[in-house]
C-alpha positions as CSV (number, residue, x, y, z in Angstrom):
1,X,99.7,-31.6,-57.5
2,X,98.6,-32.1,-53.6
3,X,97.6,-35.8,-52.7
4,X,94.4,-36.5,-51.9
5,X,95.0,-37.6,-48.0
6,X,96.7,-34.5,-47.5
7,X,93.4,-32.6,-48.9
8,X,91.2,-35.1,-47.0
9,X,93.1,-34.2,-43.8
10,X,94.0,-30.7,-44.5
11,X,91.1,-29.2,-45.2
12,X,88.9,-30.7,-41.8
13,X,92.0,-29.6,-39.8
14,X,91.5,-26.2,-40.9
15,X,88.0,-26.0,-40.4
16,X,88.5,-27.5,-37.1
17,X,91.4,-24.9,-36.1
18,X,88.9,-22.3,-37.8
19,X,85.8,-23.2,-35.4
20,X,88.3,-23.2,-32.4
21,X,89.6,-19.8,-33.1
22,X,86.1,-18.6,-33.6
23,X,84.9,-20.2,-30.7
24,X,87.8,-18.7,-28.5
25,X,87.5,-15.3,-29.9
26,X,83.6,-15.1,-29.2
27,X,84.7,-16.8,-25.6
28,X,86.9,-13.7,-25.3
29,X,84.5,-11.1,-25.9
30,X,82.0,-12.0,-23.9
31,X,84.5,-12.2,-21.4
32,X,85.4,-8.7,-22.3
33,X,81.6,-7.3,-21.5
34,X,81.2,-9.2,-18.3
35,X,84.9,-7.3,-17.5
36,X,83.4,-4.3,-18.8
37,X,80.3,-4.4,-16.6
38,X,82.1,-4.8,-13.7
39,X,84.4,-2.1,-14.1
40,X,81.0,0.4,-14.5
41,X,79.1,-1.2,-11.7
42,X,82.8,-0.8,-9.6
43,X,82.6,2.8,-10.7
44,X,79.0,3.3,-9.3
45,X,80.1,1.7,-6.0
46,X,83.1,3.6,-5.8
47,X,81.3,6.7,-6.8
48,X,78.2,6.3,-4.3
49,X,81.1,5.3,-0.9
50,X,83.1,8.8,-2.2
51,X,79.8,10.5,-1.6
52,X,78.8,8.8,1.5
53,X,81.9,9.8,3.1
54,X,81.5,13.5,2.0
55,X,78.1,13.5,3.6
56,X,79.8,11.8,7.1
57,X,82.8,14.5,6.6
58,X,80.1,17.2,6.4
59,X,78.2,16.1,9.2
60,X,81.0,16.0,11.2
61,X,81.9,18.8,10.9
62,X,78.6,20.7,11.2
63,X,78.8,18.7,14.6
64,X,81.6,20.2,15.9
65,X,80.7,24.0,14.9
66,X,77.7,23.5,16.6
67,X,79.4,22.5,19.8
68,X,82.2,24.8,19.6
69,X,79.7,28.0,18.6
70,X,75.9,26.8,19.7
71,X,74.6,28.1,16.6
72,X,72.1,25.9,15.1
73,X,72.9,27.1,11.7
74,X,75.5,24.8,11.8
75,X,73.6,21.5,12.1
76,X,71.8,22.1,8.6
77,X,74.4,20.2,6.6
78,X,74.3,17.5,9.5
79,X,70.8,17.1,9.4
80,X,70.3,17.3,5.8
81,X,73.4,14.8,5.6
82,X,71.9,12.2,7.4
83,X,68.6,12.1,4.7
84,X,71.1,12.1,1.9
85,X,73.4,9.4,3.7
86,X,70.7,6.7,4.3
87,X,69.6,6.1,1.1
88,X,72.9,6.2,-0.2
89,X,74.4,4.0,2.5
90,X,71.4,1.8,1.6
91,X,72.0,1.7,-2.3
92,X,75.9,1.3,-1.2
93,X,75.1,-1.8,0.7
94,X,73.2,-3.8,-1.6
95,X,75.9,-3.3,-4.3
96,X,78.5,-4.4,-1.8
97,X,76.6,-7.0,-0.6
98,X,75.6,-8.3,-4.2
99,X,79.5,-8.6,-5.2
100,X,80.5,-10.7,-2.0
101,X,82.1,-8.1,-0.4
102,X,79.4,-6.7,2.6
103,X,82.8,-6.7,4.8
104,X,84.0,-3.5,3.5
105,X,81.3,-1.7,4.3
106,X,81.0,-2.0,8.4
107,X,82.8,1.0,9.0
108,X,80.9,3.7,7.3
109,X,78.0,1.5,8.6
110,X,79.2,2.6,12.2
111,X,79.5,5.8,11.4
112,X,76.4,6.1,9.4
113,X,74.2,4.4,12.2
114,X,75.9,6.9,15.2
115,X,75.2,10.2,13.0
116,X,71.7,9.0,12.0
117,X,71.0,8.2,16.1
118,X,72.6,11.3,17.3
119,X,69.9,13.1,14.8
120,X,66.9,11.0,15.2
121,X,67.3,11.0,19.3
122,X,67.6,15.0,19.0
123,X,70.8,15.6,20.6
124,X,70.7,18.5,18.4
125,X,67.4,20.2,18.8
């Protein structure tokens, strides 16, 4: 037969271990949910940055086409990209600023500003 002292110590100890295990499981689950949210946010930021980069490439390509041929038809992607780029850039800047890594967007900001300034100043009108 099990001594009474072993039962008095063993049952509370087992209950304490079960409670600790439940606490650790809930804590791990919360951590997993936070990590999943960060992964989704990071994917959205990366997708947006890729779109901004593609717009910049299209703008630069159309700019080169216009400069080589003088044909204003080449400027359509340039003008369209500048408008899209500003809204995407604002969203990306907001997300990156929220995540505390705002310094990573500086190079893109300089390129976007230069392209938008060129369109705004009417250099290709």
